[in-house]
C-alpha positions in Angstrom: 24.7 -32.9 26.3 23.6 -33.5 22.6 20.0 -33.9 23.8 20.2 -30.5 25.7 21.7 -28.8 22.7 19.0 -30.2 20.4 16.3 -29.1 22.8 17.9 -25.7 23.1 17.9 -25.4 19.3 14.3 -26.4 19.1 13.3 -23.9 21.8 15.3 -21.1 20.1 13.7 -21.9 16.7 10.2 -21.9 18.4 10.9 -18.5 20.1 12.2 -17.1 16.8 9.0 -18.4 15.1 6.8 -16.8 17.7 8.7 -13.5 17.5 8.2 -13.4 13.7 4.6 -14.5 14.0 3.9 -11.9 16.7 5.4 -9.1 14.7 3.1 -10.0 11.7 0.1 -10.2 14.0 1.1 -6.8 15.5 1.4 -5.2 12.1 -2.0 -6.6 11.1 -3.6 -5.0 14.1 -3.0 -1.6 12.5 -5.2 -0.3 9.8 -3.9 0.8 6.4 -3.3 4.4 7.4 -1.5 3.6 10.6 0.5 0.9 8.8 1.6 3.4 6.1 2.4 6.1 8.6 4.4 3.7 10.7 6.5 2.6 7.6 7.9 6.2 7.4 8.1 6.3 3.6 4.6 7.5 3.0 4.5 11.0 4.7 3.4 12.7 1.6 0.6 10.1 1.0 -0.6 10.6 4.6 -0.7 14.3 4.1 -2.6 14.0 0.9 -5.1 11.6 2.4 -5.6 14.1 5.2 -6.1 17.0 2.8 -8.6 14.9 0.7 -10.5 13.8 3.8 -9.9 10.1 3.1 -8.1 9.2 6.4 -11.3 8.0 8.1 -12.4 6.0 5.0 -9.1 4.1 4.9 -9.3 3.6 8.6 -12.7 2.0 8.0 -13.5 -1.7 7.8 -12.5 -2.2 4.2 -11.1 -4.4 3.0 -9.0 -2.2 0.7 -6.0 -2.8 -1.5 -3.8 0.3 -1.7 -1.1 0.9 -4.3 0.8 3.3 -2.2 3.2 5.7 -3.8 6.3 6.5 -1.6 7.5 10.0 -0.8 10.1 9.5 -3.6 7.2 8.8 -6.0 5.5 12.0 -5.1 8.8 13.8 -5.5 8.8 12.7 -9.2 5.7 14.8 -9.9 6.4 18.0 -11.9 7.4 20.9 -9.6 4.4 22.6 -7.9 2.0 19.8 -8.8 1.7 18.4 -5.3 1.4 21.9 -3.7 -1.3 22.7 -6.1 -3.2 19.4 -5.4 -3.0 20.0 -1.7 -4.9 23.3 -2.0 -8.5 23.1 -0.6 -9.9 24.2 -4.0 -8.4 21.2 -5.6 -9.7 18.6 -3.1 -11.9 16.9 -5.8 -8.9 16.4 -8.1 -6.8 15.1 -5.3 -9.5 12.8 -4.1 -9.9 11.4 -7.7 -6.1 10.7 -7.9 -5.9 9.1 -4.4 -9.0 6.9 -4.9 -7.4 5.8 -8.2 -4.7 4.1 -6.0 -7.3 2.0 -4.1 -9.0 -1.2 -5.2 -11.9 -2.6 -3.2 -11.2 -5.9 -1.5 -8.0 -7.5 -0.3 -6.0 -8.4 -3.4 -2.7 -10.1 -2.5 0.3 -10.0 -4.8 -0.3 -13.6 -6.0 -3.7 -12.5 -7.2 -2.6 -9.1 -8.6 -0.2 -10.9 -11.0 -3.1 -12.8 -12.5 -5.0 -9.6 -13.4 -4.8 -7.5 -16.6 -6.7 -4.6 -15.0 -8.4 -3.7 -11.7 -11.3 -1.4 -11.1 -10.5 1.3 -8.6 -12.6 3.0 -5.9 -13.0 6.0 -8.2 -14.4 3.8 -11.0 -11.5 4.0 -13.4 -9.4 1.0 -14.4 -5.7 0.4 -13.5 -3.7 -1.6 -16.0 -1.6 -4.5 -14.6 1.3 -5.9 -16.5 3.8 -8.5 -15.5 7.1 -9.1 -17.2 9.3 -11.6 -15.4 9.6 -10.5 -11.8 8.5 -7.0 -12.6 4.9 -6.0 -11.9 3.6 -2.6 -13.2 0.5 -0.8 -12.3 0.0 1.6 -15.2 3.5 3.2 -15.4 4.4 2.5 -11.8 6.7 -0.4 -10.7 5.6 -2.4 -7.7 8.5 -2.2 -5.3 7.1 -4.1 -2.3 4.0 -6.3 -1.8 1.6 -7.8 0.7 2.1 -5.3 3.6 -0.9 -6.6 5.5 -3.1 -4.3 7.6 -6.2 -5.0 9.7 -8.4 -3.7 6.9 -6.6 -4.7 3.8 -3.2 -4.8 2.1 -0.6 -2.3 0.8 1.5 -2.7 -2.3 4.3 -0.1 -2.6 4.7 1.7 -6.0 7.4 4.0 -7.2 5.3 6.4 -9.2 2.0 8.3 -8.6 -0.5 6.9 -11.1 -3.0 9.4 -12.6 -6.5 8.4 -13.6 -7.3 8.7 -17.3 -9.0 12.0 -18.2 -12.3 10.6 -19.5 
């Protein structure tokens, strides 16, 4: 009886391990865009990527590291800012802002915390600061890390970061 219970526990643990492993593998089968859309908290980011014509790029081979602002982060922008950015005539400005959230390569959280800055796809630098368990990207707090996609990784931030005007 003890032997059967022990075997049952081992089998249950193995199944749980496979279930966890398979869900991670499944998530990694999706690209950055599909992973973000599937998370449900990046609807505004997805709409902005579409308006800027960047969806195909971020569905490409990468790898990319995306510091992804949540819907709540976009809601913190001054009233009318997002609506203005989504207008076709402001596509270049929107593209500059969105590509400022993307770093080439796959930079996991363990590597991010070792950086002081990171060069973005748009050529401008992001500042990285670490205080205790808090990681900041410019003035945005990193809320979640290492959401792995097939073509890179997503780190969730609580504020839209804006490129320096130089």
